[in-house]
Every structure is written in C-alpha cells, then in structure tokens.
C-alpha positions in Angstrom: -20.4 -56.3 -45.4 -17.7 -58.1 -43.4 -15.1 -56.4 -45.5 -16.6 -53.0 -45.0 -16.8 -53.7 -41.3 -13.2 -54.7 -41.2 -12.2 -51.5 -43.1 -14.3 -49.5 -40.7 -12.6 -51.2 -37.8 -9.1 -50.4 -39.2 -10.2 -46.8 -39.8 -11.5 -46.5 -36.3 -8.3 -47.9 -34.8 -6.2 -45.6 -36.9 -8.3 -42.6 -35.9 -8.1 -43.7 -32.3 -4.3 -43.9 -32.5 -4.2 -40.5 -34.2 -6.3 -38.9 -31.5 -4.2 -40.4 -28.7 -1.1 -39.2 -30.5 -2.5 -35.7 -30.9 -3.7 -35.8 -27.2 -0.2 -36.8 -26.1 1.4 -34.1 -28.2 -1.1 -31.6 -26.8 -0.2 -32.6 -23.2 3.5 -32.3 -24.0 2.9 -28.9 -25.6 1.0 -27.7 -22.5 3.8 -28.9 -20.2 6.4 -27.1 -22.4 4.3 -23.9 -22.3 4.0 -24.2 -18.5 7.8 -24.5 -18.1 8.4 -21.8 -20.6 6.1 -19.5 -18.6 7.9 -20.4 -15.4 11.3 -19.7 -16.8 10.1 -16.4 -18.3 8.6 -15.4 -14.9 11.8 -16.3 -13.1 13.8 -14.2 -15.6 11.4 -11.2 -15.1 11.8 -11.5 -11.3 15.6 -11.6 -11.6 15.6 -8.5 -13.8 13.2 -6.6 -11.5 15.3 -7.4 -8.4 18.5 -6.7 -10.2 17.7 -3.3 -11.7 14.5 -1.9 -10.1 13.9 -3.2 -6.5 15.9 -5.0 -3.9 15.6 -6.5 -0.4 17.2 -4.9 2.6 17.4 -6.0 6.2 17.1 -3.6 9.1 20.1 -3.7 11.4 19.9 -2.1 14.8 17.4 0.0 16.7 17.9 3.4 15.1 14.6 3.4 13.3 12.3 2.2 16.1 9.4 2.3 16.5 8.9 2.6 12.7 11.2 -0.3 11.9 12.7 -2.9 14.1 15.9 -4.9 14.0 15.7 -7.9 11.6 12.8 -6.7 9.5 13.1 -7.2 5.7 12.2 -4.3 3.5 11.5 -3.8 -0.2 13.7 -1.0 -1.6 12.9 0.7 -4.9 14.8 3.3 -6.9 12.6 3.5 -9.9 12.5 7.2 -10.9 13.3 8.1 -7.3 14.1 11.5 -6.0 14.6 11.9 -2.3 12.1 14.1 -0.4 11.5 15.0 3.2 10.0 12.2 5.2 11.1 9.3 3.0 12.7 6.3 4.6 15.8 5.5 2.5 18.5 2.9 2.3 22.1 4.0 1.4 25.8 3.2 1.6 28.2 5.5 3.3 31.9 5.7 3.7 33.3 5.5 7.3 35.5 7.9 9.2 38.6 7.3 11.2 36.7 6.0 14.2 34.5 3.5 12.4 36.2 0.6 14.2 34.7 1.7 17.6 31.2 1.3 16.4 29.2 -1.9 16.3 28.1 -1.6 12.7 29.9 -1.3 9.3 29.1 1.6 7.1 29.8 -0.6 4.1 26.5 -2.3 4.9 23.2 -0.7 3.8 22.0 1.9 6.3 18.3 2.8 6.8 17.3 6.4 7.9 14.7 9.1 7.2 15.3 12.1 5.0 14.9 15.3 7.0 16.2 18.0 4.6 17.2 17.9 0.9 19.6 19.7 -1.4 19.7 23.5 -1.0 17.4 23.6 2.1 18.5 24.9 5.5 18.1 22.9 8.7 18.2 24.0 12.3 18.2 21.6 15.2 17.7 22.6 18.8 17.3 20.7 22.0 14.0 21.7 23.5 13.5 20.1 26.9 13.8 16.3 26.3 13.2 16.5 22.6 14.6 18.0 19.4 13.0 20.9 17.5 13.8 20.5 13.8 13.2 23.4 11.6 13.7 23.4 7.8 14.0 26.5 5.6 13.8 26.9 1.8 16.9 27.6 -0.3 16.6 31.3 0.5 16.6 30.6 4.2 13.0 31.7 4.3 9.6 30.1 5.0 10.6 28.1 8.1 8.6 25.1 9.0 8.9 23.1 12.2 8.6 19.4 11.4 5.8 17.5 13.1 7.6 14.3 13.7 5.0 11.9 15.0 7.4 9.0 14.1 10.2 10.3 16.3 11.0 8.3 19.4 12.8 9.5 22.5 13.7 6.8 25.0 16.3 6.8 27.7 18.9 9.6 27.4 21.4 10.5 24.7 25.0 9.4 25.2 26.3 12.3 23.0 25.4 15.7 21.8 21.9 15.1 20.3 22.1 18.1 17.9 25.3 16.7 16.5 28.6 18.3 15.4 27.2 20.8 12.9 26.8 24.5 13.3 23.2 25.5 12.7 21.4 26.7 10.6 23.1 24.4 8.1 22.5 24.5 4.3 22.5 21.1 2.6 24.9 21.2 -0.4 23.6 20.2 -3.8 23.6 16.5 -4.3 23.2 15.7 -0.6 20.5 15.0 2.0 20.3 15.2 5.8 19.1 12.1 7.4 18.1 11.0 10.9 17.0 7.8 12.6 13.5 7.9 14.2 15.0 6.7 17.5 16.5 10.0 18.1 18.8 9.2 21.1 20.1 6.0 19.6 20.9 6.8 16.0 24.1 7.5 14.3 23.1 9.7 11.4 23.8 13.0 9.7 24.3 14.6 13.1 27.4 12.4 13.5 30.7 13.0 11.8 30.8 9.2 11.2 27.8 9.3 8.8 27.5 13.0 7.9 25.5 14.2 5.0 24.5 11.6 2.5 25.5 11.8 -1.1 22.4 11.1 -3.2 24.5 8.9 -5.5 24.9 6.5 -2.6 21.2 6.1 -2.1 20.0 2.7 -3.1 16.4 3.7 -3.0 13.3 4.3 -0.9 12.1 1.7 1.6 8.5 1.3 0.6 7.3 -2.0 1.9 7.9 -4.3 4.9 8.0 -7.9 4.0 8.8 -9.6 7.3 7.7 -10.2 9.9 4.3 -11.1 8.4 2.5 -9.6 11.5 3.8 -6.2 10.4 3.5 -6.8 6.6 2.7 -3.6 4.7 3.6 -0.2 3.5 6.2 1.9 5.4 5.2 5.4 6.6 
C-alpha cells in the first residue's frame, strides 16, 4: 500500500508539473496571439490611412462657419466622384503672385464643390450676397443654389464674383470650388486657385475629428 501511495504521489506530482507547464504554455500562447492581433491591427490601420483615408488640418477662415482654423478632418477618396455641395481637400499649383498670400498652395486646401465638369455656372452680386446659378451641360435647367452654409461677414476686399466671365462652363476633368466664408476665401473665383483639376483632389472631407466638442460628420 505504501508503494502504491508513493507511485500515486509521483504520478500526481508529474501530472501537476505537466498541468503547470501546459498552463504556462497556454498563457504564452495567449500573449503571443494578443501581440499578433495588435501588430495586425496596426498594419491594417497603416494600410487604411495610406491608401484609403487621411487626416487633414483646416488652415485659415475660408470655410467658416462650417469649419474653423485648426480643426482636424478625416478625408476619404474611396470610390469618390466630386459632386455639388461636397467639401473636398485638394492640392493646387500657385500663380505668379503666390508669394503675396499668407498660405501656400502646396499645402492641402479645403473648399466646397459648387459646379462639376460640363456644367455652367453664373455668379452675380445681389445686394450684399452672391447669387450662384448652375446650369446643366446644355446650359439649360438653371437652379439657384440654396447655400445655407454660406457666410457673409465684413466686406470683400476684391471683386467677389472673381475674374471669370459668366456664364462659365466647367471643362471636363475640373470642378469649381468656393469657400463658405464668401468674402474671405481664395478659391475658383481667384486666378491664384482657379478651377480645380479632379486629379489633384485628395478626397472628400467626411468627418471632423477635433475639437471633440464639434466631433461628427461634415455637412
């Protein structure tokens, strides 16, 4: 009986060691799986932000009151085609007078799409506001834009309708953009920015990340 008890004791000790070893291996495996998941998640985030979405910071007051200086935006170009009313981010080449402006056109620019390729646009100064009319490709079916987002503060320091002759047809592959802060925006009305080549569009600004008090979708 004593021998059997000794054998049982040895067996129990071996089983206990085996269980502890297996438990240790299980903990190590769980830790490895956790770090593997973390690394995989980081890689996915990097891929998403490299190829599908990016972050962009608003610079200046041209999009007030929709967007304010310093706000951080999520920009997406997944299957994106510009359309009227979209807030977009783009790069644009500068003109000869770029050095007299306080911003660089090599930096991302945030504006709103007003008219797209093939459409006609007419801009008139009506009182203290602009009347923006968009026609189809046949210069028919005019519609006056109801721009609830447009802001008019102070007075313009330059011709608010811009340097174009209207009505103006937007060439293929281009869009006409304006800032919501109409009197304080350098946009397609200006020779400095002009019409925007759709190939230079980085994407649509869809979401405001900061400040957290204004966190949410962009209209």
